[in-house]
C-alpha atoms as one frame of an Amber mdcrd trajectory, in Angstrom:
protein
 -24.243 -16.104 -23.949 -23.586 -19.864 -23.163 -22.126 -18.576 -19.707 -25.484
 -18.360 -18.353 -27.079 -21.187 -20.515 -28.593 -23.085 -17.710 -29.037 -25.925
 -19.907 -25.314 -27.204 -20.001 -23.117 -27.793 -17.059 -20.814 -24.467 -17.414
 -24.024 -22.185 -17.442 -25.241 -23.960 -14.310 -22.048 -23.392 -12.550 -21.504
 -19.764 -14.066 -25.314 -19.235 -12.270 -24.409 -20.409  -9.130 -21.646 -18.547
  -8.550 -23.420 -15.285  -9.906 -26.142 -16.126  -7.394 -23.498 -16.608  -4.589
 -21.006 -13.758  -5.288 -23.426 -10.944  -6.336 -23.302  -9.685  -2.727 -19.511
  -9.475  -2.634 -17.912  -5.851  -2.791 -14.216  -5.032  -3.424 -12.640  -1.655
  -2.517  -9.711  -0.038  -1.932  -7.380   2.968  -2.074  -3.837   4.072  -1.726
  -2.429   7.216  -0.432   0.857   8.258  -1.365   2.117  11.564   0.397   5.065
  13.886   0.841   5.925  15.292   4.106   8.089  18.135   5.508   8.402  18.924
   9.459  10.648  21.663  10.631  13.164  19.625  12.759  15.451  16.688  11.327
  14.052  13.395  13.405  11.579  15.164  15.119   8.887  12.983  16.631   5.043
  13.360  14.943   1.895  11.829  15.198   1.273  12.762  11.710   2.754   9.363
   9.790   4.959   8.373  12.534   8.146   9.870  13.541  11.141  11.173  11.048
  14.474   9.461  10.641  17.009  11.217  12.251  18.874  12.786   9.783  15.578
  13.387   7.538  12.972  16.429   7.692  11.048  15.545   4.624  10.138  12.111
   3.326   7.903  10.562   0.325   5.900   7.885   1.792   2.649   5.274   1.044
   0.681   6.241   4.286  -1.644   3.766   3.744  -2.634   1.323   0.836  -6.087
  -0.558   1.557  -7.636  -3.474  -0.330 -11.185  -4.709   1.377 -13.732  -7.820
   0.761 -17.355  -6.880   1.942 -19.772 -10.196   1.481 -23.439 -10.072   2.795
 -25.946 -12.984   2.892 -29.213 -12.527   2.521 -32.322 -15.060   3.307 -35.489
 -15.748   0.927 -36.986 -12.476   2.266 -34.049 -10.345   1.205 -32.890  -9.877
   5.267 -29.687  -9.913   5.756 -28.644 -12.538   7.844 -24.885 -12.429   8.064
 -21.860 -10.244   7.045 -18.446 -10.848   6.611 -15.687  -8.029   5.830 -11.606
  -8.471   5.770  -9.249  -5.541   4.793  -5.479  -5.505   4.437  -3.112  -2.282
   4.733   0.084  -2.815   2.535   3.075  -0.234   2.517   6.601  -0.152   1.876
   6.315  -1.116   5.698   5.092  -4.086   5.327   1.225  -6.043   5.397  -1.010
  -6.434   8.092  -4.585  -6.901   8.520  -6.889  -4.091   9.438 -10.169  -5.469
   9.483 -11.219  -9.079  10.001 -14.927  -9.463  11.295 -18.484 -11.049  10.842
 -21.792 -10.051  11.679 -24.896 -12.099  12.189 -28.014 -10.379  12.900 -31.462
 -11.323  14.255 -34.614 -11.027  11.765 -37.382 -11.632  14.477 -37.622  -8.415
  15.910 -35.011  -6.906  13.563 -33.608  -5.072  16.693 -30.321  -7.277  17.404
 -26.938  -7.890  16.041 -23.631  -9.394  16.936 -19.968  -8.613  15.642 -16.851
 -10.660  16.497 -13.361 -10.588  15.258 -11.109  -7.889  14.739 -12.958  -4.329
  13.945 -12.878  -0.797  15.265 -13.983   0.117  18.859 -17.333   1.635  19.391
 -16.091   4.433  20.998 -16.399   8.247  20.039 -16.888   9.581  16.492 -13.122
  10.161  14.989 -11.747   6.778  15.952 -14.678   5.399  13.505 -14.395   7.815
  10.797 -12.539   6.170   7.686  -9.341   7.380   6.917 -10.682   6.681   3.382
 -13.577   9.223   4.051 -11.884  11.470   6.416 -10.991  15.269   5.667  -8.076
  15.534   7.513  -4.493  13.179   6.758  -4.934  11.825  10.504  -6.842  11.358
  13.408  -5.938  13.537  16.250  -3.441  13.186  18.864  -5.473  11.885  21.642
  -7.179   9.556  19.254  -3.934   7.859  18.088  -2.634   7.761  22.017  -5.780
   6.151  23.525  -6.981   3.976  20.845  -3.831   2.912  19.150  -4.784   1.447
  15.378  -8.411   2.154  16.338  -8.972  -1.558  16.431  -9.365  -4.559  18.960
 -10.458  -7.942  18.767 -13.275  -8.772  20.375 -17.369  -9.382  20.596 -19.840
  -6.432  20.204 -23.700  -6.222  20.252 -25.474  -3.552  18.660 -29.236  -2.759
  19.683 -30.838  -0.822  16.720 -34.333  -0.696  14.921 -34.210  -2.021  11.529
 -38.235  -2.036  11.182 -39.282   0.379   8.141 -40.643   3.530   9.322 -39.723
   3.054  12.962 -39.506   6.050  14.934 -36.347   4.544  17.264 -34.382   3.542
  13.407 -32.042   7.073  14.037 -31.043   5.562  17.643 -28.326   2.769  17.980
 -26.609   1.000  21.282 -23.371  -0.546  20.776 -21.860  -2.824  23.854 -18.421
  -4.500  23.357 -15.582  -6.296  25.214 -12.531  -6.367  24.089  -8.724  -7.593
  24.693  -7.816  -4.036  25.412  -4.266  -3.540  23.548  -5.888  -3.766  19.980
  -3.663  -4.262  17.163  -0.707  -2.366  18.817   0.402  -5.614  20.334   0.556
  -9.512  18.657  -1.410 -10.833  21.854  -3.222 -10.087  25.092  -0.923  -9.983
  27.768  -3.280 -10.431  30.692  -6.778 -12.178  31.302  -8.522  -8.734  32.110
 -11.210  -7.536  29.273 -12.093  -3.970  28.337 -15.813  -2.989  28.182 -16.749
  -0.282  25.406 -20.543   1.176  25.125 -21.899   3.999  22.929 -25.324   5.452
  22.329 -25.478   7.324  19.482 -27.531   9.404  17.158 -27.840   8.649  13.122
 -28.176  12.019  11.296 -31.825  13.288  11.953 -33.282  16.558  10.035 -33.598
  19.047  12.653 -36.608  21.746  11.529 -34.916  24.657  13.627 -31.481  24.385
  11.960 -32.867  25.516   8.597 -32.834  21.712   7.104 -29.489  20.812   9.093
 -28.602  17.508  10.082 -27.892  16.737  13.391 -25.945  13.740  14.983 -24.259
  12.755  18.392 -23.230  10.171  20.649 -21.939   9.725  24.039 -19.447   7.089
  24.840 -17.627   4.843  27.681 -14.527   2.874  28.318 -14.061   0.551  31.228
 -10.692  -1.007  31.093  -6.945  -1.530  32.377  -4.122  -2.987  32.567  -3.346
  -5.788  35.118   0.388  -5.069  36.689   3.062  -7.342  36.438   5.168  -5.450
  39.020   4.933  -4.528  42.519   5.602  -0.863  41.456   2.990   1.578  40.020
   3.128   5.430  40.052   0.412   8.320  40.278   0.543  11.693  40.396  -0.005
  13.004  44.240  -0.274  16.468  45.789   2.576  16.976  47.976   4.380  20.383
  50.054   6.380  21.754  47.340   3.639  20.605  44.648   2.894  17.522  42.583
   5.016  14.940  42.011   4.906  11.363  40.531   5.088   9.380  43.290   6.033
   5.646  43.449   3.766   2.981  45.498   5.755  -0.409  45.690   3.239  -2.275
  48.102   3.216  -5.863  47.531  -0.932  -5.713  46.719   0.257  -3.772  43.673
   1.149  -7.223  42.041  -1.751  -8.058  39.951  -3.705  -5.187  40.593  -5.975
  -3.468  37.845  -4.341   0.170  37.008  -7.350   2.114  35.088  -7.997   3.007
  31.537 -11.224   4.241  32.246 -12.908   6.894  29.556 -16.159   9.239  28.948
 -16.745  11.494  26.237 -19.430  13.065  24.416 -19.463  14.426  20.289 -21.870
  16.025  18.235 -22.019  16.832  14.485 -23.944  19.333  12.939 -24.370  19.889
   8.749 -26.104  22.764   6.740 -26.609  22.271   3.159 -26.301  25.056   0.805
 -26.524  25.837  -2.762 -23.361  24.749  -3.694 -22.381  21.920  -0.890 -22.032
  22.152   2.787 -20.885  23.407   5.827 -20.188  21.413   8.944 -19.235  21.488
  12.597 -18.134  18.773  14.790 -16.671  18.844  18.424 -15.698  15.889  20.496
 -14.536  16.034  23.866 -12.980  12.924  26.041 -11.579  12.526  29.781 -10.667
  10.441  31.996  -7.774   7.899  33.442  -5.139   6.437  31.045  -2.405   3.777
  32.161   0.417   4.024  30.447   4.638   4.203  31.228   7.081   7.024  32.238
   7.957   7.516  28.789   4.513   7.576  27.131   0.919   8.141  27.461   0.127
   5.750  24.977  -1.377   2.459  25.618   1.129   0.058  25.376   0.838  -2.833
  22.822   3.115  -5.265  24.387   3.539  -5.461  28.282   6.916  -2.789  28.907
   9.986  -4.663  29.787  13.542  -3.250  30.331  16.470  -5.259  30.639  14.264
  -8.472  31.121  12.493  -6.657  34.257   8.956  -5.387  34.010   8.370  -1.854
  34.247   6.096  -0.071  36.556   2.895   1.485  35.295   1.802   5.233  35.587
  -1.963   6.489  35.840  -2.609   9.796  35.039  -5.833  12.000  34.534  -6.527
  13.326  30.964  -8.954  15.112  28.657  -8.733  16.714  25.430 -11.029  17.611
  22.397 -11.418  17.787  18.799 -13.234  20.867  16.604 -13.540  20.713  13.135
 -15.085  23.235  10.362 -15.594  22.103   7.093 -16.625  24.556   4.118 -17.771
  23.520   0.460 -15.539  26.527  -1.593 -18.378  27.362  -4.384 -19.049  23.606
  -5.002 -18.767  20.356  -3.847 -15.454  19.569  -5.452 -13.400  21.881  -3.306
 -13.243  21.725   0.618 -11.411  24.307   2.888 -10.801  22.565   6.290  -9.897
  23.588   9.884  -9.138  21.465  12.614  -8.188  22.402  17.011  -7.410  19.644
  19.059  -5.784  19.758  22.225  -4.760  16.770  24.790  -3.639  17.215  28.253
  -2.125  13.599  29.370  -1.898  14.849  32.774  -4.159  17.509  34.270  -2.903
  17.893  37.460   0.261  19.030  36.468   1.231  22.243  33.973   4.239  24.393
  32.769   7.340  24.523  35.301   6.005  21.700  37.488   6.599  19.194  34.757
  10.479  18.265  35.529  12.125  15.248  36.172  13.249  16.208  39.805   9.412
  15.745  40.120   9.465  12.323  38.084   7.397  13.879  35.212   8.574  13.306
  31.275   7.722  14.673  28.015   4.561  12.070  28.596   2.998  14.545  30.570
   3.104  17.761  28.054  -0.148  19.372  26.954  -0.339  19.797  23.273  -2.426
  22.063  21.054  -2.496  21.711  17.258  -4.043  23.552  14.570  -4.747  21.805
  11.101  -5.496  24.034   8.088  -6.040  22.268   4.742  -7.580  22.437   1.263
  -9.169  19.216  -0.147  -9.865  18.712  -4.268 -12.326  16.028  -5.064 -11.462
  15.335  -9.052 -13.820  12.723  -9.158 -15.226  10.013  -7.020 -11.840   7.632
  -7.512  -9.377  10.728  -6.687  -8.579  13.070  -4.003  -6.152  15.706  -3.325
  -5.005  16.701   0.021  -2.887  20.039   1.094  -2.647  20.474   4.864  -0.445
  22.269   7.227  -0.359  21.423  11.293   0.669  23.873  13.543   1.880  21.872
  16.789   2.342  23.537  19.661   3.730  21.744  23.143   3.481  23.496  26.748
   6.711  25.043  28.056   8.247  22.733  31.068  11.091  22.307  33.336  11.986
  19.245  31.124  15.442  20.447  29.557  14.292  19.225  25.955  10.792  21.118
  26.413  11.803  24.628  27.978  10.210  25.884  24.975   8.070  24.975  21.824
   9.646  22.036  19.426   9.917  22.911  16.155   7.584  19.859  14.687   5.075
  21.494  12.447   4.167  19.334   9.583   3.059  19.760   5.872   1.240  17.383
   4.302   0.523  16.682   0.520  -1.452  13.491  -0.395  -3.127  11.727  -3.479
  -5.463   9.237  -2.768  -6.712   6.745  -5.310  -9.935   4.594  -4.488 -12.161
   1.884  -6.510
């Protein structure tokens, strides 16, 4: 009791610490897992590619430590919020979140976030890996929004007044570097603009007490060309081909990264859990390289020379079905996603002779799994991913590559 006795110096010091840090929250989780893939050295978007001579592995997929701090004024209203999060695995330690937010409390409408944080685009990108029911985000999310986070500033508009009829609506508008955590520094002066208008979960009388949430997102960005050569898919007499444009005006030209997306989530409560449906569709233009449609973290260079950029029209979607099995502790999960990085070509049209590569291949993935929530701090996941690429004119992809993945994971969190 001496520690909280404010009549002595130690008590006064401890009381000030309690008053200051009672708004601090620490949390974290680790995800040890075992994986098996059909082919040694196969490429995978389920935790990364496998080593050349390996088709199975133990790995620490994520190890996160997060600290949140909120400051309140005399009226118990939030004035500022601060978060930092680290990710440590056998591959090293990196930051994941490092951002602050301050609130306007007169109208209780606005807040401003600055630092490293998740891009406000789509539903799956912003669903935490601690809470997600599948081992990984879909292929398209990982390709377009690698590491999910970026450095920038974001204005959020949502009514925080009690009982407001607009409290379920939120609008986010952010300006970001563009390459995110995939690279160490911003490699051009162009900034990407991301916006999202979302409906928070609301009860729908016509859905038997179900909850509906939804959102629309837009991304306006690009990469400034540091080469005079750009490529895009063009219709020719004998079909489509990846055509080179070597105009001098291409140097310094903005190659587009423009996306538009929409998502919806429906949750139906039942006596022993919930049934949930999710859907999300994204389309647009993506600029990357010959070998990959993934947003480059650093500007691509080969033998000291700046590589040309490749622009492709893409689309893709995710569909989730989640069902509790007799209780909230047991859950069945089914997911289907597709990603077509180049909508203008398909099948045998994709060949080296026409200038295409594996970056133009369409992929379909069906994931099925079981999640067991042993308690609030322990979760088990067992998943199998059926991965299918389209048959093409590429020598290595004339048939489907054997890259189905089994994942067994345990998650500990506090």
